[in-house]
C-alpha positions in Angstrom: -162.2 84.7 38.3 -159.0 84.8 40.7 -155.7 86.7 40.2 -152.9 88.9 41.8 -152.8 92.3 40.6 -151.8 95.6 42.3 -153.4 99.5 42.7 -150.2 101.4 43.6 -146.2 100.9 43.0 -145.4 100.2 46.3 -141.7 98.5 47.9 -142.5 94.3 47.9 -141.9 94.0 51.4 -145.8 95.7 51.8 -148.7 93.6 51.8 -150.1 95.4 49.8 -147.3 95.4 47.3 -149.4 92.6 45.1 -152.9 91.4 46.2 -155.3 88.3 45.9 -158.3 89.9 43.4 -161.4 88.3 42.1 -161.9 90.1 38.4 -164.2 89.3 35.4 -163.6 86.6 33.2 -161.7 88.1 30.2 -163.7 87.3 26.2 -161.4 86.4 23.7 -160.8 88.5 20.3 -160.5 87.0 17.1 -157.1 86.6 17.3 -157.4 84.5 20.5 -156.8 81.7 23.0 -158.8 82.0 26.5 -156.0 79.9 28.3 -157.1 78.3 31.7 -153.3 79.1 33.7 -151.7 76.1 35.5 -148.3 77.2 36.0 -146.4 80.5 35.9 -142.7 81.7 36.2 -141.6 85.0 37.2 -139.7 87.5 35.2 -137.5 90.6 36.0 -140.2 92.6 33.6 -142.3 91.3 36.7 -140.9 93.7 39.0 -139.1 96.7 37.0 -143.5 97.2 35.8 -144.6 96.2 39.7 -142.7 99.2 40.5 -142.7 101.1 37.8 -145.9 101.7 36.0 -148.7 102.5 37.7 -151.5 100.7 37.0 -155.2 103.3 35.5 -156.7 105.3 38.2 -159.2 102.6 40.6 -158.2 99.3 37.9 -156.1 96.7 39.1 -152.8 95.6 37.2 -151.8 91.5 37.1 -148.4 91.1 35.6 -147.1 87.9 35.0 -145.9 86.5 31.2 -145.3 83.5 31.5 -147.8 80.8 31.0 -148.2 77.3 30.4 -151.8 76.5 30.6 -155.0 74.4 29.1 -157.4 76.0 25.3 -160.6 76.5 26.9 -161.5 79.2 23.7 -160.6 80.1 20.8 -162.1 82.9 18.4 -163.2 82.9 15.9 -160.6 83.8 13.1 -157.6 81.4 15.0 -155.9 78.3 13.1 -153.5 76.6 15.2 -154.9 75.9 18.5 -158.5 74.8 19.9 -160.0 73.7 23.1 -157.8 71.1 25.2 -154.9 71.7 23.5 -151.7 72.6 26.1 -149.8 75.9 25.5 -146.6 77.6 26.9 -146.3 81.5 26.1 -144.4 85.1 27.1 -147.2 86.8 25.6 -147.4 90.5 25.2 -146.5 93.1 27.9 -149.3 96.0 26.0 -152.3 93.2 27.3 -153.4 92.0 31.2 -150.9 89.4 32.2 -150.7 85.7 33.3 -151.1 85.7 37.4 -154.7 84.7 36.5 -156.8 82.0 37.0 -157.7 82.4 32.8 -156.1 84.9 30.4 -156.7 85.5 26.8 -153.3 85.4 24.4 -152.7 86.1 20.8 -152.1 82.3 19.1 -149.7 84.1 17.2 -146.8 84.2 20.1 -148.0 80.6 21.8 -146.2 77.5 21.3 -147.3 73.6 21.9 -146.5 72.8 25.5 -143.4 70.2 25.3 -145.5 66.9 25.8 -142.3 65.9 28.0 -142.8 68.4 30.8 -145.4 69.3 33.6 -147.0 72.3 33.4 -144.3 73.9 36.0 -141.1 73.0 34.4 -143.1 74.3 30.5 -144.1 77.7 32.4 -140.2 78.5 33.5 -139.2 78.7 29.5 -141.1 80.9 27.0 -140.1 84.7 28.0 -136.3 83.3 28.5 -136.5 81.1 25.5 -138.3 83.5 23.0 -135.7 86.3 24.2 -132.0 84.7 24.5 -133.2 82.3 20.9 -134.0 85.9 19.2 -130.9 87.5 20.9 -128.1 84.4 19.6 -129.4 84.1 16.4 -131.2 86.9 15.2 -129.5 90.0 17.1 -126.4 88.6 17.6 -126.6 86.7 13.7 -125.1 83.3 14.7 -125.9 80.3 12.3 -126.9 76.7 13.8 -124.2 74.3 13.3 -121.7 77.8 13.2 -119.5 79.8 14.8 -116.1 77.7 14.7 -113.5 79.3 16.6 -115.6 82.1 17.8 -116.8 82.9 21.1 -119.5 84.2 23.0 -119.6 86.0 26.4 -122.3 85.4 28.3 -122.8 88.4 31.1 -124.7 87.1 34.0 -125.4 84.2 32.5 -126.6 81.9 36.0 -130.2 83.8 35.7 -133.6 83.1 33.4 -132.1 84.1 29.8 -129.0 82.7 30.5 -129.6 79.5 31.6 -131.6 78.9 28.2 -128.5 81.2 25.9 -126.3 79.1 27.4 -127.9 75.4 26.1 -128.7 77.6 22.4 -125.3 78.7 22.6 -124.1 75.4 23.2 -126.2 72.5 21.8 -126.9 74.9 18.7 -123.5 76.0 17.2 -119.9 75.2 17.5 -119.1 78.6 19.9 -116.5 78.6 22.2 -119.2 79.6 25.4 -117.7 81.2 29.0 -120.8 82.8 31.5 -120.5 84.8 34.2 -122.1 83.5 37.8 -120.7 85.6 41.0 -120.8 82.6 43.8 -120.1 78.7 44.1 -123.7 77.9 44.1 -124.3 79.7 40.7 -120.6 79.0 39.3 -122.2 75.7 39.5 -125.4 76.0 37.5 -123.8 77.7 34.8 -120.9 74.8 34.2 -123.3 72.8 34.3 -125.6 74.0 31.4 -123.2 74.0 29.3 -120.6 76.8 29.2 -116.9 76.3 28.6 -115.8 78.3 30.5 -117.1 80.4 34.2 -115.4 83.0 35.2 -116.7 86.0 38.3 -118.2 89.2 36.9 -117.4 91.2 40.4 -113.0 91.2 39.6 -111.7 92.4 36.1 -112.3 90.2 33.0 -110.2 90.4 30.7 -107.4 89.3 32.5 -109.5 85.5 33.3 -110.0 85.5 29.7 -106.6 86.0 29.3 -105.5 83.4 31.5 -108.2 80.8 30.0 -105.8 81.7 26.2 -108.5 84.2 25.3 -107.3 87.3 24.6 -110.2 89.1 23.2 -113.8 88.2 22.9 -116.1 87.8 19.8 -119.4 88.8 21.4 -120.9 89.1 24.3 -124.4 89.3 25.5 -125.0 91.5 28.0 -127.9 90.3 30.4 -127.7 92.9 34.0 -125.8 95.6 34.9 -124.7 96.5 31.5 -123.9 100.4 32.4 -122.0 98.7 35.7 -119.3 96.4 33.4 -119.5 98.4 30.4 -115.4 99.4 30.1 -114.5 96.1 30.5 -117.0 94.9 27.8 -116.0 97.7 25.6 -112.3 96.1 27.0 -112.4 92.9 26.0 -114.2 92.3 22.8 -112.0 92.2 19.6 -112.3 94.7 16.8 -115.9 94.4 14.9 -116.8 92.4 17.4 -120.1 93.1 18.6 -122.5 93.4 21.7 -126.2 92.6 22.7 -127.9 93.3 25.9 -131.5 93.1 27.1 -131.3 95.5 29.9 -131.7 98.9 30.5 -128.8 101.1 31.7 -129.5 104.4 32.7 -127.1 105.7 30.1 -124.3 104.3 28.2 -121.1 106.0 26.0 -121.9 104.5 22.9 -118.8 106.7 21.3 -116.1 104.3 23.0 -117.2 101.5 20.8 -116.2 103.5 17.8 -112.3 102.9 18.2 -113.2 99.4 16.9 -116.0 99.1 15.4 -118.1 97.5 17.8 -121.4 96.7 17.4 -124.8 97.4 19.6 -127.8 95.2 19.1 -130.8 95.2 21.4 -133.0 92.4 21.8 -136.7 93.4 23.5 -139.0 90.2 22.4 -142.0 92.1 23.5 -141.4 94.0 20.0 -142.8 91.8 17.2 -146.2 91.6 19.8 -146.0 95.7 21.0 -146.2 96.5 16.9 -147.6 93.2 16.0 -145.1 93.0 13.6 -145.6 91.3 9.9 -143.1 88.5 11.8 -145.5 87.5 14.4 -145.7 84.6 13.5 -141.9 83.5 14.5 -142.2 83.5 18.0 -145.1 80.7 17.3 -142.7 78.5 15.7 -140.0 79.7 17.3 -141.6 77.8 21.3 -142.3 74.7 18.6 -139.0 74.5 18.0 -137.9 75.2 21.5 -140.8 72.5 22.1 -139.6 69.8 20.2 -135.8 70.2 21.9 -136.7 69.8 24.7 -138.4 66.8 24.2 -135.2 65.4 22.4 -133.8 66.0 25.3 -131.5 68.4 23.6 -132.8 71.4 25.9 -133.9 71.3 29.8 -136.5 73.6 31.6 -134.4 75.7 33.1 -136.7 76.1 36.6 -134.7 76.8 39.5 -137.2 77.0 42.4 -140.8 75.9 43.2 -142.5 78.4 45.2 -146.1 77.0 45.8 -148.8 77.7 44.5 -149.8 81.0 42.4 -151.6 83.3 45.2 -150.3 87.1 46.0 -148.0 86.0 49.8 -145.6 83.6 47.5 -145.8 86.1 44.2 -143.8 88.6 46.9 -141.5 86.3 48.2 -140.9 85.9 44.0 -140.6 89.6 43.7 -138.2 89.7 46.2 -135.2 87.2 45.3 -135.7 88.8 42.1 -135.2 92.0 43.4 -132.0 90.9 45.2 -130.0 89.4 42.5 -129.3 86.3 43.9 -132.0 84.1 41.7 -130.5 80.7 40.1 -133.0 79.8 36.7 -136.4 80.7 36.9 -138.8 80.7 40.0 -141.8 79.0 38.9 -145.7 79.1 40.6 -148.1 76.8 39.6 -152.4 76.2 40.6 -154.4 78.4 42.1 
């Protein structure tokens, strides 16, 4: 089967950073689906692993943790799916990624693809939808239909996770949602996706919030550069507020949270699959719920740019854009 992989950690401007390869077709284990990959999207985790995780000696490492495709075969213990089903999912970080014609995934972390979307638009959603949902409803402990008289500050709101988090918070809760973006085009995108207010994270945060009549915020979802903004976030949070993050700051001085009794929550959507948790199937249910919300017109795809067919040259371009920090929404590729 065709796949895109790497054999060594290289800067993305090097042709060998990602290459086209031929690999044996995988065979499903008892709980696995064998999926024919129709579309993928690219996430910051892809670029982090490509730069920092060396493949086993002589082995090709395949990235890619957002897939929309068609089930071609199932393991003998699969209960939720059968061949021919259209599915979407983010997969597991400790298994081969989906930048390949065929891909294996445990059925417990797979959802039925929204019927109203094509493969490209569906592929933009799984990883970021799971991350945003778990961050909002499980880590920050917001309940659907609630959040009156509370507010949420979303740092880096124009990216993939922010693009779906804004919609979930605006459509499914009563929170006042403030998103941050630093360029006119990303500020417009954040407004379009439902933020009540948009402020610029390249400028001091608290004065901008106070200009909106917001003295402090109840919750923060910090999606990027948490270490850069940490002191400003502590200042902006009300006493007993909550800070949730998804990025990998080199260090955080958490003692700064003590005076205000602030709580810190980390979201990593691969935890359930990495540790085979008892509630691993919640990601299957979550994705099915997201698919229904899409089909009901409550949520919309976060596809930002379509980079053409799935090949090494196009994936290198996608990685380059993500590493520049200037991506808006999700980057999608479709077809081999």
